[in-house]
Backbone as numpy.savetxt, mean C-alpha at the origin, in Angstrom:
# Nx Ny Nz CAx CAy CAz Cx Cy Cz
-11.15 -13.67 11.02 -11.72 -12.35 10.90 -13.16 -12.51 10.44
-14.08 -11.81 11.10 -15.48 -11.95 10.72 -15.90 -10.85 9.75
-17.13 -10.95 9.26 -17.62 -10.00 8.25 -17.64 -8.57 8.76
-17.98 -8.39 10.03 -18.03 -7.04 10.60 -16.65 -6.41 10.60
-15.64 -7.19 10.98 -14.26 -6.69 10.98 -13.83 -6.29 9.56
-14.13 -7.15 8.60 -13.77 -6.86 7.20 -14.47 -5.59 6.74
-15.74 -5.44 7.07 -16.50 -4.25 6.65 -15.91 -2.99 7.27
-15.51 -3.06 8.54 -14.91 -1.90 9.20 -13.59 -1.51 8.55
-12.77 -2.51 8.25 -11.48 -2.24 7.61 -11.69 -1.64 6.23
-12.62 -2.21 5.46 -12.91 -1.66 4.13 -13.40 -0.23 4.22
-14.26 0.04 5.17 -14.79 1.40 5.33 -13.65 2.38 5.62
-12.74 2.01 6.49 -11.60 2.88 6.79 -10.69 3.05 5.57
-10.44 1.96 4.88 -9.53 2.00 3.73 -10.10 2.78 2.56
-11.40 2.77 2.40 -12.02 3.38 1.23 -12.56 4.78 1.48
-12.51 5.24 2.70 -13.07 6.57 2.96 -12.22 7.65 2.31
-12.86 8.72 1.93 -12.16 9.84 1.32 -11.72 10.79 2.42
-10.46 11.18 2.35 -9.93 12.14 3.30 -10.39 13.54 2.93
-10.56 14.36 3.94 -10.82 15.77 3.64 -9.51 16.38 3.16
-9.61 17.54 2.57 -8.41 18.23 2.09 -7.44 18.47 3.25
-7.96 18.90 4.40 -7.11 19.17 5.57 -6.42 17.90 6.06
-7.16 16.77 6.07 -6.56 15.50 6.50 -5.44 15.07 5.56
-5.69 15.20 4.26 -4.68 14.82 3.27 -3.45 15.71 3.40
-3.64 17.01 3.49 -2.50 17.92 3.61 -1.71 17.66 4.89
-2.39 17.37 5.99 -1.69 17.07 7.24 -0.84 15.81 7.09
-1.37 14.81 6.40 -0.63 13.56 6.20 0.55 13.77 5.27
0.31 14.48 4.14 1.36 14.71 3.16 2.47 15.60 3.72
2.09 16.58 4.50 3.06 17.55 5.02 3.79 17.07 6.27
3.35 15.96 6.85 4.00 15.45 8.06 5.42 14.99 7.72
6.39 15.37 8.51 7.77 14.96 8.21 7.96 13.46 8.46
8.84 12.86 7.66 9.20 11.46 7.88 10.18 11.38 9.03
10.03 10.37 9.83 11.03 10.14 10.88 12.28 9.55 10.21
13.38 9.59 10.91 14.61 8.99 10.38 14.40 7.51 10.08
13.66 6.82 10.94 13.39 5.39 10.75 12.54 5.16 9.49
11.50 5.97 9.30 10.66 5.84 8.10 11.48 6.08 6.83
12.31 7.10 6.87 13.15 7.42 5.71 14.10 6.27 5.40
14.76 5.76 6.42 15.70 4.66 6.25 14.99 3.42 5.70
13.86 3.11 6.27 13.10 1.93 5.84 12.63 2.09 4.39
12.15 3.25 4.04 11.70 3.50 2.67 12.84 3.35 1.68
13.99 3.93 2.00 15.14 3.83 1.10 15.63 2.40 0.97
15.58 1.63 2.05 15.95 0.22 1.99 15.01 -0.56 1.07
13.71 -0.29 1.18 12.74 -0.98 0.33 12.93 -0.62 -1.15
13.18 0.65 -1.42 13.43 1.07 -2.80 14.67 0.39 -3.34
15.72 0.37 -2.54 16.97 -0.27 -2.96 16.75 -1.75 -3.26
16.03 -2.45 -2.39 15.74 -3.87 -2.62 14.94 -4.06 -3.90
13.90 -3.25 -4.08 13.02 -3.40 -5.23 13.77 -3.20 -6.54
14.63 -2.18 -6.57 15.38 -1.88 -7.79 16.40 -2.98 -8.09
16.99 -3.56 -7.04 17.91 -4.68 -7.26 17.14 -5.93 -7.69
16.00 -6.18 -7.07 15.19 -7.37 -7.38 14.61 -7.30 -8.78
14.20 -6.11 -9.18 13.58 -5.89 -10.49 14.35 -4.76 -11.20
15.49 -5.09 -11.80 16.35 -4.05 -12.36 15.79 -3.34 -13.60
14.92 -3.99 -14.34 14.38 -3.39 -15.56 12.97 -2.83 -15.31
12.64 -1.70 -15.93 11.31 -1.11 -15.73 10.16 -2.08 -16.01
10.29 -2.90 -17.06 9.22 -3.85 -17.37 9.07 -4.88 -16.26
10.17 -5.30 -15.65 10.11 -6.22 -14.51 9.35 -5.58 -13.35
9.60 -4.31 -13.11 8.93 -3.59 -12.02 7.44 -3.50 -12.28
7.09 -3.21 -13.52 5.68 -3.11 -13.88 4.99 -4.45 -13.71
5.61 -5.52 -14.18 5.03 -6.86 -14.03 4.85 -7.22 -12.56
5.84 -6.89 -11.75 5.75 -7.16 -10.31 4.58 -6.42 -9.68
4.43 -5.16 -10.04 3.34 -4.36 -9.49 1.98 -4.91 -9.92
1.89 -5.32 -11.16 0.63 -5.89 -11.64 0.29 -7.20 -10.92
1.31 -8.04 -10.72 1.08 -9.31 -9.99 0.62 -9.02 -8.56
1.28 -8.08 -7.91 0.92 -7.75 -6.53 -0.51 -7.22 -6.45
-0.88 -6.39 -7.41 -2.25 -5.85 -7.44 -3.27 -6.98 -7.63
-2.98 -7.89 -8.55 -3.89 -9.01 -8.80 -4.02 -9.89 -7.56
-2.91 -10.16 -6.89 -2.95 -10.98 -5.68 -3.76 -10.29 -4.58
-3.55 -9.00 -4.41 -4.29 -8.26 -3.38 -5.78 -8.25 -3.70
-6.11 -8.11 -4.97 -7.52 -8.11 -5.38 -8.16 -9.46 -5.08
-7.44 -10.55 -5.37 -7.99 -11.89 -5.08 -8.18 -12.08 -3.57
-7.19 -11.67 -2.79 -7.30 -11.83 -1.33 -8.47 -11.02 -0.80
-8.66 -9.85 -1.33 -9.77 -9.01 -0.88 -11.10 -9.69 -1.19
-11.19 -10.29 -2.36 -12.41 -11.02 -2.72 -12.65 -12.20 -1.80
-11.59 -12.90 -1.43 -11.72 -14.04 -0.53 -12.14 -13.60 0.87
-11.65 -12.46 1.31 -11.98 -11.97 2.66 -13.46 -11.63 2.77
-14.09 -11.28 1.67 -15.51 -10.91 1.70 -16.41 -12.13 1.78
-15.89 -13.31 1.46 -16.74 -14.51 1.45 -16.98 -15.04 2.83
């Protein structure tokens, strides 16, 4: 991936949605597949990290890893 691609992705990811865009996204119904997939992921996560502190630690690790990868992609 080149710098231009990374810049385009960052621009899309960081742009602010208008109120209408956000409401359209939030109000859009989930498909049966999306609902099923989401519930499966929640079920896995709760089994994998049964205690709230475990869940918090996992989220913090994931955030740190994503932040490092993002920094590497910019180089």
